[in-house]
N, C-alpha and C positions, 0 to 999 in steps of 0.2 A: 375790804376795799373804803376807802374815806369817802364821807360825804360828799366833800368837796368836789373831790373827782368824778362822782356820778353824778353831781350838778352838772359839770360842763359837757360830762360825754353824752346826757340828756341833750343839752343844748347843740349839740354836733349831732345826733340823731334827726333834731328835727327840721334839719335840711332836705332832708330824705323824703321822696312821695310815695315810692313802692315799695314791696318785698316780693321780688324775682322767686324767690327758693328761701323755704325753711326745712330744717331736718337736724336732726342727731347726729354728731358726727363721733360720739365716743359717748360710752355710760353716762359722761357727766357734763359733756358740751352741747350745745345749741347752736349752731349756725345759722346767720342770718344772712341773705343776699341780697341786699340794697340795688336801687336804680345805681346806674355808672359801674356798674358791676364791683360795688364795695361789700367784702367780705368780714363781717363783723363775727366773731366768736365770744360766747357766753359760757364761761366754766364754772359750773356751779357746783364745785366741789363744796362739800361743810369746811375744809380745813384752810382752804386758800379760795376763794371764789376770785374772780377776776374777767376783765374784758379785754379784748384784746381785738385786733386787726392783722389775720395772719392769711399767707397766699394759700390760695386753693388747692386742697391736698385730696388726693384720689380716697374715697370711702371705702374700706371693707367691707365690715357687717352691715345691713341695710335692716334698720330696727322699724320694726312692724309691731311694736306693742300701741295699745290705743291711743295715748299719748302720742307717740309720732305720727298714728293716722291721722289723728285729728289736727296738727302743729300744720302737714303739709297740706291737709285738705283745705284748712281755713287759712292760711297765709302766704301760700305760694299762689305768684301770681293775685297779691290781694294790693290792694289801694289803702295808706296810711294816715288813717284819721288825726292821730295824733299821739306824741310819746312825750311823759311827763314823769316826775319823780313824786311817786303818788303819797298822801298822806304825808308829806314833807318827811319822808321817811327813805332807807336804804330801798324803796323796790322803784324798779323802773315799769311802768306800762305803758305798754303799746298798745295801741287801737288801733283794729284795722278792718275793713270792709269789703266785702265780694259783691258783685250786682249778680243775681241769681233771677230766674225768669219770671218769679214776681214779686221779690222785694230786694235790698240790700239787707246784707248777713253781717251783723257787728262781732267780732270776736275781741277779748283782748289778752295779751301773753304777760303776766307781770311776774316780771325775774324778781326776787327775793335776795337780797346779798347781805343775809341777816346771821352771819356764823353759822351757829351749828342748825340752825333753821332754814338755810339757804335752799330755797326752793325755785321751780318752774311751773306756772300756773294758769291754766288756758281757763278763762271766765266768759260766759256771755253778758251781753248788755244789761245784766237784772243783777250782773255779780255771781252766779252762783258757777259753783266749780263744773268745768267739763271734763277735765282730765288735770292732770298733776304730772311732774316730774317722781316725785316722793309723796305717798299719800299718807298724812298724818293722823291716827285715832286718838280717844281721848286718854289712852294711856301711856302716849309719850306726850303730848301737849294739852293745853285746854284750849288751844285754836286750832281745832280740827280742820283736816283738807279731806274732803270727801266728797265724792262727787254727786250732783242736787243738791251740797247743801251750799247755804248764801255763806261766801266768804268772811270772816272777820279780821278787820283791822290790827296789827299789832299794836300796842302799845308804843305811843310817840316818844322819840328819845326824849330823857329827862337829862338833856344838857344842850349847848349852843355849839354844834361843831364849828370846829375852825378851819377858817379859810387856806388852802392851800390851791394859788393859782397856776393853771398850765398855759405855757407858752403858746403851743401847737398840740392843738388834744391830735389831729392825724399823727404827728409824729409820738405822742404819748402812747397811743394805741398799738404803734408798730414796735417799739421799744419794750411796750408789756411783753408783746408776742417773744420778740429776741430773748429779754429775760426769762419768761417763761419756757419756752423752747428749750434752752440750752439748760436750765436746773433739772427739767422732767429727762432731754435726752441725756444725761451724762446719767442719771439714776436708772433708766432705761438700760444704756449699755452695759452698764455695772451688771446689774441683775441678769440680763440674760445671756451677757459671756456668760457669767457666773455657773448660770442653768446648763449651758451647753456645754462647758467646759469640761463638768462631772460626766456626761458622756462622752466625749473626745476621750478622757483620761481612761474609762471604762475599754474602748475597743483597742486602744494601743497596747493597753496591758493582755488583753485576748491577744491581740497579735503577735507579740513578743512570746508568751506562750505556747504558740504553735511547735509542733516537731517540724523538724526540717526534711523538707520532701526527697531531700537527694539521698539523706542518710536513710529513709524509708524506701527508695528504688534501690539503694546498694544492700540491703538487709531482705528485699523479695527476689533479686536475682541471687545472695547465696542461699535462701532457703530452696529455692527451685534447682539450682545446682546440689545439694545436698541432698535430696529428694530423686532427682537422676542419678546422681552417684552410688544412694543405697540400690535402688534397682538393677544397677548394674551389677553388685554385688550381694544379691540375693543369697545366693548357694554358701557365702561365707560369713553371713550374719547369723548369729543366736536369735532367739525370739526375748531372752529372759535378760542381754545386755543392755545396763544403762550408759555405758559410754564406748563410742565407736574411734578405731584408728583405720582409718581408709588411702587411699592415694589416689590424688584429683585425677581427673584424664589426661592431666600434662603431667602425670607421675609425681607430685608433691604432695608429699604426706599433709594430710587433713585428720584433725582430731575435734570431736565434739560431742555432746550431752545426748542422749536420747531422749524425746520429748515423753516423759511419764504418762503410764497406762497403755503403750505400744505391746502387742502383744507377739506380734511377727514383724517381720523386716518391711513385707507390704502396707503393713500399718505404719511402720514408722516414714517411710517413704511420703503417705497420703498426707500424714500430720504436715509433715514438711514442705508439702503441695499448697496445704491450706494456710499456713504461715505466709507462703510468697502469696496466695492471689489478697489476703487479707491487707498484706503491707503494701500490696500494690492499689487495692480500692482507696487505702484510706489514704494515701500520699496523692489522688486524685481527689479525692474530698478535701484536702488539705489545699490544694491549688486552688478550688473554686472557694473555699471559706476563705483564703488569704485573699482572693481576689475580690471578696464580697466586701471582708474588714476594710482592705485598703480604699473602696469606693466609698464608702459609707464614711470613712475619715476624712478622705478631699470632700464629700459635702458638707459635712460638719466644718471643715477649716474655711468651706465659701463662705458657710452661714456666718463662721463668725466674723469675716471680714467685711460682710455686708453690712454686720450689724454696724461695725468699727465707722465703716463709710456712712454711715445714716447722718444726713443734715436736718432732721426734724423727728420727733415723736411718732407724726403721721407715716412716717417711712418705718420705724421699726412696728409699728402695728399691724401694718400689713403681712409683715412677714410670720404674725404671730396671733390668725385668726381665733376665733372661738371655737372651743372642740367641736361644739354641736350647732348646726345652722336649723336642724328639721325641727316639726313639731313632736309634742310627746305622741301623738297619733301615727306619727311616721318618721322612727328614728332616723339620725343621717347614717348613710352606708359607711361600714370602717374602710379607711383608705388604704390600698398597699402600701407596704414598709417601704416599696421601693419607689413611691410616686408623695412627693410633696404637693399639698394644697394649699394656695393661697384666696382669698376675696378681694375681688376688686371692684367697686360699686357695685356690687351683689352679684357678679359674674364669678363663677368659676374657675378660676387657673390652675389647671395642673403642670409639675414640673418632673421630669423624667432624675430621680439619683442617680440611676446607674443604667447601664445598658438594658439590663433587666427592665428596669422602670421608663425606658425610650419604647421598648419592643411592648410592654403592658398598655402604655398610651394610644401607640399605633394601632393597636387591634382593638381596645375598646371606644376610640372616639368615633363620633359618626361625622356625616359627609359636609354637615354645615357646621361645624368647629371650623376654628380656625387655629393653622397647626404654625407654631415660630421657631426658627432654627438662626443660629450665626450663620452667617452667608460666608462659602467655601472654606469653612473650618470645624474642627468637631465640636460639640456641644450638647449640652443639653436639650433634649427636646420640648417644649411648651405648647401645651394645647388650653384651648380660650372656648370653652362650653357656652354654646349658643343657642337660640331657639330662633334662630332667622333674624335675630335683632339688626338694627346697622349698630357696629360697633364705633364710641367716640375715640378720638386722635388720642385722647387722655389714658384710657383704656387699653388700647394697642401699646402706645409707650409704656405704661408700665410694665405691661408684660415681657416688653421688649428688653427693659431693665432687669427684671429677673431671669431672663435667660440667659444677659453677660455676666450678671455678679455671680451664678450659680456656674459660670461654665470655666472661668478664666480668673486668675489671681491677677495679671498685669495692669496697669491703668493705661486707659488711653480709649483712642474713637473705636467703635465696632458697629460692623452694619448686621443688622438683624431684617432677613426673609420672613416674610407671612403671605400665606395661602388657606382657600380654604383645604380642609381635611381632605377633600373627594380629588383635589391636585395632585397628591402625596402618593407617589406608589410605590411600596416596600419592595425593594429586590431582594434583600437578605437580614433577617436581624432586626437593627436598627436603621442600617442604610437604605437610603430613600433615594427615587428622582421627583424634582417637583416641577410645576410649571405656574405660568401668571402669577409670578412671585412679587410682590410690592417688599419696597427697604424702610428700615425706620433706622437712623442715627442714633448711637446711645452714645452718651459721654461715662469713663467710668472711673472715680476716684474724683 
């Protein structure tokens, strides 16, 4: 970022008196919610650090690293003491205090927009490092960033920065988000769509290669008939024959090859009966496999459409949660292939990809979990896993949107019912009756 722009943004931030909330939105984004509900996002990517004013978005992953715990602890519900451009460099320093039982605690957040050394560092009143987004050792830079060490200022710029006046800083920050999100959004759409398209192509290829159930049914009937025909002509069939000419039960001549290895007519009949049974079983298996493949294809096509309709990078981030949210000591349980899992504000939201997945969700969910379903029409079942928490409207709305996005292709306005799982009575399979439901409206597309 330009030094001149940072100067003007710092001046803009000096109008605020409090920070209501502070957290990491993504691996490189820090979000501060100031008074008057002004939401500022600090993108700390090394290749393109930036600041923008973005609409509030649902968080997927809840970061719990030491940096995040301390950031929330020291800055949520804090009073701003000062916002300055430290050391006349591209370093925004936000100093806050929190009133404790005995004394006021001072903490500084230093946001460094310095190219490849871009960082976010938490400092105490003595400028010792409490935590950092990126720890820096001597092998990486002569200016180390390590917990417990006093932070050294980087060398000041050797040039006089030019002035680039901003007419309206608020609008500038909003436009910065539009520019940032549009570029990131289109890149994410291309990357994620290409990733899923490969899987879709594989499934469609597999579906196209499946045998025809009708041909297998005809083969089963033909073999069964030949078995009965052989049993009806036991006395006239020789055990050594490899080719038979018989008359069907309606008098029609029938010629067929005898399966190899048959020593007598009875063995020939049994061999044809086994072929008939195998063809029937294969046909039934193919029907289930075809149904499963078609359900998977439909789910991926809905997934691709949901990506294409996303209006912000945060919406796409919710669709691709981290692979593991458990700790090393307790690894996350591998989910069923019939269930999709998402994370919204730290809450697990599970969605049935198929009827099998819907049944599994109904079986595994707990009484206090929240169940969602499209009102008066077939849809994916959705479960929000809860521990008796009061769910916010944002979480319910986001889960309802997932229910709509993964149930219908058509754009429009849809109603989604939700109720505790204990009020949902399973009738058969994934068919249910439910009571005391509330309804959310979702606009799709």
